C-alpha positions as CSV (number, residue, x, y, z in Angstrom):
1,M,11.2,-0.7,-2.0
2,N,10.6,3.0,-2.0
3,W,7.2,4.7,-1.9
4,E,7.4,6.0,-5.5
5,Q,7.7,2.4,-6.7
6,I,4.6,1.4,-4.6
7,E,2.7,4.4,-5.8
8,G,3.5,3.5,-9.4
9,R,2.2,-0.1,-8.8
10,W,-0.7,0.9,-6.6
11,K,-3.3,-1.4,-8.2
12,Q,-0.9,-4.4,-7.9
13,Y,-0.4,-3.7,-4.2
14,S,-3.9,-2.8,-3.3
15,G,-5.0,-6.3,-2.5
16,Q,-2.1,-6.8,-0.1
17,L,-2.9,-3.5,1.6
18,K,-6.4,-4.7,2.2
19,E,-5.0,-7.9,3.5
20,K,-2.9,-6.0,6.0
21,W,-5.5,-3.3,6.9
22,G,-8.8,-4.9,6.3
23,K,-10.9,-1.9,7.4
24,L,-9.8,-0.2,4.2
25,T,-12.2,-0.7,1.3
26,D,-11.6,-0.8,-2.4
27,N,-13.0,2.6,-2.7
28,D,-10.7,4.0,-0.1
29,L,-7.7,2.6,-1.9
30,Q,-8.9,4.1,-5.2
31,K,-9.3,7.4,-3.6
32,I,-5.8,7.3,-2.0
33,A,-4.3,6.4,-5.3
34,G,-0.9,5.7,-3.8
35,K,-0.6,8.9,-1.7
36,R,1.2,7.9,1.4
37,E,0.1,10.7,3.6
38,Q,-3.5,10.0,2.7
39,L,-3.0,6.3,3.6
40,V,-1.4,7.2,6.9
41,G,-4.5,9.4,7.8
42,L,-7.0,6.8,6.7
43,I,-5.3,4.1,8.7
44,Q,-5.1,6.4,11.8
45,E,-8.8,7.2,11.4
46,R,-10.0,3.5,10.9
47,Y,-7.8,1.9,13.5
48,G,-7.4,4.7,16.1
49,I,-3.7,4.5,16.3
50,A,-1.0,7.1,16.5
51,K,0.7,8.4,13.3
52,E,4.1,7.2,14.4
53,E,2.7,3.6,14.8
54,V,1.0,3.8,11.3
55,E,4.4,5.0,9.8
56,R,6.0,2.0,11.5
57,Q,3.5,-0.4,10.1
58,I,3.8,1.1,6.7
59,E,7.6,0.7,6.7
60,D,7.2,-2.9,7.8
61,F,4.8,-3.5,5.0
62,T,7.1,-1.9,2.3
63,R,10.0,-4.2,3.6
64,T,7.8,-7.2,3.0
65,L,7.1,-6.1,-0.5
66,K,10.8,-5.8,-1.2
67,A,11.4,-9.3,0.3
68,D,9.0,-10.9,-2.1
69,P,10.6,-11.3,-5.6
70,D,7.5,-12.8,-7.1
71,I,5.5,-9.6,-6.3
72,A,8.3,-7.3,-7.5
73,S,8.6,-9.1,-10.8
74,R,4.8,-9.0,-11.5
75,G,4.8,-5.3,-10.9
76,K,7.6,-4.7,-13.5
77,T,5.4,-6.1,-16.4
78,H,2.5,-3.9,-17.5
79,G,0.2,-5.2,-20.2
80,A,-2.4,-3.3,-22.0
81,G,-5.4,-2.3,-19.9
82,Q,-3.5,-2.6,-16.6
């Protein structure tokens, strides 16, 4: 899955982002609004890890999203108010 797809479905994936990076708050994720570089910077700040490691973790995360067809299919349907 590419980042544009994740950005377009940011609300759907926010819960999973919080599961992976529990130090991120709902407010953090709202402010980031799908911007990858902002996410990288915030993870670096909260966890004290190098940018390269954060990039690797995000790549791993995006691969898991692609591997889960239930999540992908839920993201394709957008009802009113979502």
